[in-house]
Structures are given as C-alpha cells and as structure tokens.
N, C-alpha and C positions, 0 to 999 in steps of 0.2 A: 292482438294477430293479424294476419291481411287475411282477407278475404276480395275472393275470386267471383266475379259473378259470370257464366258467358251472355256474353247480348247478340251472340249470332241466333239469326232463329225472328221468332216475337220479345223474344227477348230475356231479361230471368226473370218473372215473373215467373210464380211457378218452379221454380227448376230450382238447386239442389245448387250453394254455393260451395265452389272446396277452399274451404282454411288452413291455414299453414303459421301451424302454432308452436314453433318451438321457442321464438323471444321471451325475456322474462321483463326485457322494458320496456319503455312506449315506447315501437316504431318510431325511427326518428330520419332514415334516411330508406328511398328505393328507389332503382337506374334497371329499368333493362337494356339487354345484348344480345339480337335475332330471339333464341328460343329457353334463356336465364335471366333471373327475377333474381337482381343482388337486393338483400336487405340490412338495417343497422340501426343501434337499439342504444337508448341512455346507458344501458348496464354495461357498455364495451361487446357490445357480438354480431358480428357480420356472418350472414348464412349468404350461400349462393344454392338458390334453387332452380330447378329445373318443372317451372307445373302443368299440367298436360293442355295439349294440344286439343283433345274433344271430349265434348263437355263427358260421354259418356263413363270418361276415368276417374273413379271415384279411388283407387285403390293408392294416388295420391298424397305422402305427408309427409316425409320426412327430405332435408335440406340436405343437395350432392356435398355442400363441404360450408365447414363451420371454423372460424377465425375466432380467438377472444383477445380484446383489443386491450390495454393499461384502463383506456378510459373508456367514458361517453361521446358513441362515431357522431361530430355533427357535418361530416361532410360524407361525399359519397359518392362518385362518377367509374364507369367504366373505360376502360383503357384499348382493349380489342375484346375478343371474346374473353384466351386466358386471363388479362391482368384487370384488375379492382382496386380504386386507388382511392381509400380512407383519409379524411383529419381527424383527429383525436380533439377532445375540450382542454386536454394538455399538450396542444401541439404536435 
C-alpha cells in the first residue's frame, strides 16, 4: 500500500493518513506530476491517482486510471500531465 501523510500545520502526529491500496504486488515505482501520482508494482500494475489536496478529504480510495503491463514495472516517469512512460522487466 501507499501511505500519504499530511505534513501541513503541526505535522502528521495524531493525523490519519490516506492509504492507496489497489496494488497486488510490491510497489516499485512512484512518480508525481502536478496533482497526479503514478504508482507501479512488481506484478505489472500501473495506477494513476489524484490524491486529496486537503487533509479532510477522507473519501479518496480508488485510482483514476489503471493499466496492466505484461511483467514487473521497473521504471516509471511522466513526460507531461497526460503521458506516463514505463519500463518493464521484459524490456
């Protein structure tokens, strides 16, 4: 799972984190672009999330977009807001 803590104000002490729990494999890559977070795992799953921008947005749970790759994702980067490049263990 990916855990996001709010470090605003007094910091994360006593706050409840947002947990992004769609991955079935071990998360191997993370990349941010603007308000979007892309995450990839060793099971070949790629998810694009729009994490909450406010600490009180606790209804956030599902990815905006998902892509199944053929093998473990070993590289991940954003080209721009709408384009994510991945590299896999299979090349």
